[in-house]
C-alpha positions as CSV (number, residue, x, y, z in Angstrom):
1,M,99.3,135.7,-6.9
2,P,99.9,137.9,-10.0
3,S,100.8,136.2,-13.0
4,S,104.0,138.5,-13.1
5,L,105.4,136.6,-10.5
6,P,108.0,133.7,-10.9
7,P,106.3,130.3,-11.0
8,D,108.4,128.7,-8.7
9,L,107.1,130.9,-5.6
10,D,104.6,128.8,-4.9
11,A,106.8,125.8,-4.2
12,W,108.9,128.1,-2.2
13,R,106.1,129.4,-0.4
14,A,104.7,126.3,0.8
15,R,108.5,125.5,2.2
16,L,108.7,128.9,3.7
17,A,105.4,128.6,5.4
18,R,106.3,125.1,7.0
19,L,109.5,126.6,8.5
20,A,107.3,129.5,10.0
21,A,105.1,127.4,11.4
22,A,107.9,125.4,13.1
23,A,109.3,128.4,14.4
24,V,105.9,129.8,15.7
25,A,105.3,126.4,17.3
26,A,108.6,126.4,19.1
27,Q,108.0,129.8,20.7
28,G,104.5,129.4,22.0
29,P,101.3,131.1,20.8
30,D,101.4,134.8,19.6
31,G,98.1,135.8,17.8
32,A,99.7,139.0,16.5
33,H,102.9,136.8,14.8
34,D,101.7,133.8,13.9
35,L,101.6,132.2,10.6
36,N,98.6,134.2,9.5
37,H,100.7,137.4,10.1
38,F,103.5,136.2,7.8
39,E,100.6,135.3,5.2
40,R,99.1,138.7,5.4
41,V,102.6,140.2,5.1
42,W,103.2,138.4,1.9
43,R,99.6,139.6,0.5
44,N,100.4,143.0,1.3
45,A,104.0,142.4,-0.7
46,Q,102.3,140.8,-3.7
47,A,100.3,144.2,-3.7
48,L,103.6,146.5,-3.3
49,L,105.5,144.0,-6.1
50,A,102.7,144.8,-8.6
51,H,104.2,148.4,-8.6
52,A,107.6,147.3,-8.5
53,P,108.2,144.0,-11.0
54,Q,112.2,145.1,-10.9
55,A,111.9,143.4,-7.6
56,D,113.5,140.1,-6.5
57,A,109.9,138.5,-5.5
58,L,111.8,135.4,-4.3
59,V,113.8,137.5,-1.7
60,V,110.8,139.4,-0.6
61,L,108.6,136.2,-0.1
62,A,111.6,134.8,1.7
63,A,111.9,137.7,4.0
64,C,108.3,138.0,4.4
65,Y,107.9,134.6,6.1
66,L,110.9,134.6,8.1
67,H,111.1,138.0,9.4
68,D,109.8,136.8,13.0
69,L,111.8,133.6,13.4
70,V,113.4,135.0,16.4
71,N,110.3,136.7,18.2
72,V,110.8,139.0,21.0
73,P,108.1,140.7,23.2
74,K,107.9,144.1,22.6
75,D,108.5,145.0,26.0
76,D,111.5,142.8,26.2
77,P,114.9,144.9,26.3
78,R,116.1,142.4,23.8
79,R,113.6,143.7,21.4
80,A,116.0,145.9,19.3
81,G,118.3,142.8,18.6
82,A,115.3,140.2,17.5
83,S,115.5,141.2,13.7
84,R,119.2,140.7,13.5
85,L,118.7,137.2,15.2
86,S,116.2,136.5,12.8
87,A,118.1,137.4,9.7
88,E,120.9,135.1,11.1
89,L,118.7,132.3,11.8
90,A,116.9,132.9,8.3
91,R,120.2,132.5,6.7
92,A,121.0,129.2,8.1
93,R,117.7,127.6,7.7
94,L,117.5,128.7,4.0
95,A,121.0,127.4,3.0
96,D,119.6,124.1,4.4
97,L,116.6,124.2,2.4
98,G,118.8,124.8,-0.6
99,F,117.8,128.2,-1.4
100,P,120.0,130.2,-3.9
101,A,122.9,131.2,-2.0
102,D,123.5,134.5,-4.3
103,K,120.1,135.9,-2.5
104,L,120.7,134.9,1.3
105,A,122.5,138.2,2.0
106,A,119.8,140.1,0.5
107,V,117.0,138.3,2.4
108,A,119.0,138.9,5.8
109,H,119.2,142.2,5.0
110,A,115.5,142.8,4.5
111,I,114.4,140.9,7.5
112,E,116.8,142.9,9.9
113,A,115.8,146.3,8.3
114,H,112.3,145.4,8.7
115,S,111.9,146.1,12.5
116,F,110.8,149.5,13.8
117,S,112.9,149.1,17.0
118,A,116.1,148.0,15.3
119,G,116.4,151.4,13.4
120,V,118.2,149.5,10.7
121,P,118.1,151.3,7.2
122,A,116.4,149.5,4.3
123,T,118.9,150.0,1.4
124,T,117.6,147.5,-1.2
125,L,114.0,147.8,-2.9
126,E,113.4,144.1,-1.6
127,A,114.0,145.5,2.0
128,R,111.7,148.8,1.3
129,I,109.0,146.6,0.4
130,V,109.2,144.1,3.1
131,Q,109.3,146.8,5.7
132,D,106.2,148.4,4.4
133,A,104.4,145.3,4.0
134,D,105.1,144.4,7.6
135,R,104.0,147.7,8.8
136,L,101.0,147.8,6.8
137,D,99.8,144.8,9.4
138,G,99.9,147.0,11.8
139,L,97.4,149.4,10.7
140,G,93.6,148.9,9.7
141,A,91.0,146.7,11.3
142,V,93.6,143.9,11.6
143,G,96.3,146.4,13.1
144,L,93.9,147.4,15.5
145,A,93.2,144.1,16.8
146,R,96.8,143.5,16.8
147,M,97.4,146.5,18.8
148,F,94.7,145.7,21.7
149,Y,96.2,142.1,21.8
150,I,99.4,142.8,22.4
151,A,98.6,145.5,24.8
152,G,96.8,143.2,26.8
153,R,99.7,140.8,26.8
154,M,101.7,143.5,28.1
155,G,99.1,144.4,30.8
156,S,98.4,147.9,29.4
157,A,94.8,149.5,30.2
158,L,92.6,150.3,27.5
159,A,92.9,153.9,27.7
160,H,93.4,156.9,30.2
161,G,90.4,157.0,32.4
162,S,89.6,160.6,32.0
163,D,91.8,161.7,29.2
164,P,91.4,159.1,26.5
165,L,92.7,161.5,23.6
166,A,95.8,162.8,25.5
167,R,94.5,166.4,25.3
168,D,96.1,167.3,29.0
169,R,98.8,164.8,29.4
170,P,101.9,163.3,27.5
171,L,101.0,159.9,25.1
172,D,102.0,156.8,27.1
173,D,101.3,153.8,25.0
174,R,102.8,151.4,27.3
175,A,100.5,152.4,29.8
176,Y,97.1,152.8,27.4
177,S,97.0,150.9,24.6
178,L,94.7,153.4,23.0
179,D,97.6,156.0,23.0
180,H,99.6,153.6,20.5
181,I,97.4,155.1,17.8
182,E,98.9,158.3,17.8
183,A,102.4,157.7,19.4
184,K,103.3,155.4,16.6
185,L,100.5,154.1,14.5
186,A,100.0,157.7,13.0
187,R,103.6,158.2,11.9
188,L,103.6,155.0,9.6
189,P,102.3,156.5,6.6
190,A,105.1,159.1,6.3
191,M,107.5,156.4,7.3
192,M,106.6,153.9,4.2
193,Q,109.6,153.4,1.8
194,T,107.2,152.9,-1.2
195,E,104.9,155.2,-3.0
196,A,102.2,152.2,-3.2
197,G,103.0,151.5,0.6
198,R,102.4,155.1,1.5
199,A,98.6,155.1,0.1
200,L,97.7,152.1,1.7
201,A,98.9,153.0,4.7
202,E,97.0,156.2,4.5
203,D,93.9,154.0,4.0
204,R,94.4,151.9,6.6
205,L,95.1,154.9,9.3
206,A,92.0,156.3,8.6
207,T,90.3,153.1,10.1
208,L,92.2,153.6,13.1
209,T,91.6,157.4,13.4
210,D,87.8,156.7,13.0
211,F,88.0,154.3,15.7
212,R,89.9,156.3,18.0
213,R,87.4,159.4,17.9
214,A,84.6,157.0,18.3
215,F,86.3,154.7,21.1
216,A,86.8,158.2,22.8
217,A,83.0,159.1,22.3
218,E,81.9,155.9,24.1
219,W,84.5,156.0,27.0
220,S,83.6,159.5,28.0
221,G,80.1,159.3,27.6
222,A,80.0,162.5,25.1
223,P,78.6,162.8,21.4
224,A,81.5,162.0,18.8
225,G,82.2,165.4,17.9
226,E,82.8,166.6,21.2
227,T,85.8,164.3,21.9
């Protein structure tokens, strides 16, 4: 942890990790939204905090660990409301832990605004950092693994049989997992709220773009340059 962060963060991180782990255990296994996900989001956030020393690191920490306290599957019609429910539950759980009362509203806002599907604007620096940190976990090698894991749980196919790159059809990432790279993930760098997050997202998107090209070549049996 960077030395510029408050020393009491380690103690709070341990408490928040226990709280997040209990929520994961209660909701059942989900390899894309487990305790490892929360810890990766916090690591992403630390990288962003290094460029924003004025941000409240404790608010960011709490939101990173508690942003998915209520985890609703991506194909569930209640998905858009999950971040609001997580924010409400986080406020109650944090109050029970004796979390600083003057920071509860900021944590709740960061949690509610992190969600892509909720469409809640991030109006604070802390919320922008948490949103970027969470979205970064959807990119790169880990993001790729999470993409296929979630698609498998939703019953999606790996890719369209004859047109994996969607050159002559509309993208449909509900039916074909590979489509999700172009349908959503390729848009994330431009949607990042921080300059540091945008740079990291561009680097991680390159991993997905290269994979998509290589996958299509193997899937179609054509040289990579011809896909």
